[in-house]
Structures are given as structure tokens and as C-alpha cells.
N, C-alpha and C positions, 0 to 999 in steps of 0.2 A: 504494500500500500504506500502510495506517495504521500509525503508530508509537506507542510508549508514551511516557511522560513523560520518559524518558531518551534518546529518539531511536532506540531499538532496535525490533526487530520486536515487534509487539503479540502477546502470547500469549493463549490461550483463557481466558475468565473462567469460564464454566460451560456444560456441555452438559446438565446435569440439576439444576435446570430449565434448559431451553434459553433463553438470554438474548440480549440485544443488539437493537439497533434493527432489524437485518436477520435476527434469530433464527438467527444462525450460531454462537453461542457466544462471540463476541468483541465488544468494545466499539467496533466499527467505526462510523464516522459519515460523513456527507456533508452537503451543503447542504439536503437534504430532512428531515434529523433536527432539527426545530425544538426538541425537548426536550433535545438534546445528551446522549444516553444513553452517557456516556463514562467513568464512574467504576466500576471493578470493585470491588464491596464484598463483604464477608462479613456477611450479615445477622445482626442480634441481635434478641432480643425487645424490648429497649428501643427500638431504632431502628424496628422494625416498628410498635410501639405509637405512637411519635411520628409516623411517616409517615401512619398511619391517622387520627390526630387532626387533621393538617393537610390532609386530603383526598386522600391518595394511598395507598389501601388495597391493599397488596401481599400481604396475608395471607388474603384471601378468594378462593376459586376463582371464576372466571368462565368456565365451560366453553363458553358460547356464543361466546366470543372466543378459544378455544383456550388459555386461561390457567388453569393449575392453582392455584398460589400459591407464595409464597416463605416459607420457614420459617427459623428461626434456624440458622445454619451454612451456608446456601446462598450460592453466589456469584450476583451479579446486576449487570447493567450499569445503574447508576442515573444519573438526570439530574444533571448537574453542579450546577445551582442547588439541587436538593433536598439533595444532600450538603452544600453550603455552608450551607443553612438549618439542617440538622441540626447541623452543626458550631457554628454560632452559638448553638444552643440546647443545647449540651453533650450531644448525642445521636448524634454522627457514628459510623457503623460503621467498622470497620477496612477498609483499602484494599489490594488486590493491585496494587502499583505497576507491575509488569511487564505487567499486563493493563489498565491504565488509559491511555486514549487521550491523546496529547499535546495535543489540543484542549481538554482539561480545564483546562490552564494559562491559557487565556484568561479564566477566571473564578475559579480557585482557586490560591492560592499553593502552590508545590511544597513549601515547608517544612511547611505544614499537612497535606498529603498524607503526607509522610514521617513526620510525628509520629503518624500513624494507620496506619502500615504493618502489614500482616498478615504475620506470619512463620510459615512452615510448620514 
């Protein structure tokens, strides 16, 4: 069972849009997830624009791949290195800490995640 950054049970990130490497709504991961889709974000227009500019367009539908799109306010399991890149460029979206996989801590400092915590 995957755990969050606090070592507790990983909670659901989003069912609408359905997210996660396994498309189960959670930021679960395993060794086949080379992109490490482990950071549960709340998308913003600023982040979506940045992500598109650096080659990861999340805001354009790709129905042939079963992908609608991500819009501002949506939860999404983002690749840890993409979040870190956005952070380094002052475009990091907020993070749902309880839904962010502990594997994220292999590449991102917990302090940086906490500083971007999404509060409901």
C-alpha cells in the first residue's frame, strides 16, 4: 500500500478528472511509473500555462488517448520532477499533502511541499 509524505494512508487526489498513473484517482506508483506521477496538485492557470510552455500540455483534450484535460481547480497527480521544475520557476501549484505519495520525497524537499500546501 502506498503512503503519503507523512507515512499515512494515501488519500484520493481526484476522480474527476480521473488521475494517477494507474487512473485510480490516487497518486499510487510502482517501478513501472518512470515519470513518478506522485504529487497531488490543484491546478492553476499559471501552472497550466507554464507546463504547456515546457512541453507538457495538460490543458488540451486528447480524446484518442482517453484524456479530456485539466483545468484550473482540478486535482491531478503530477510528475515529481515537473512540480520541482515549476517550483524552481516560481510556478508551482498548491499540493494536497495527504494525497501526495511519499516517493515524492526522493526528489522534493518536504519543506517545499509544505510551503505549497493546499488547505481546504
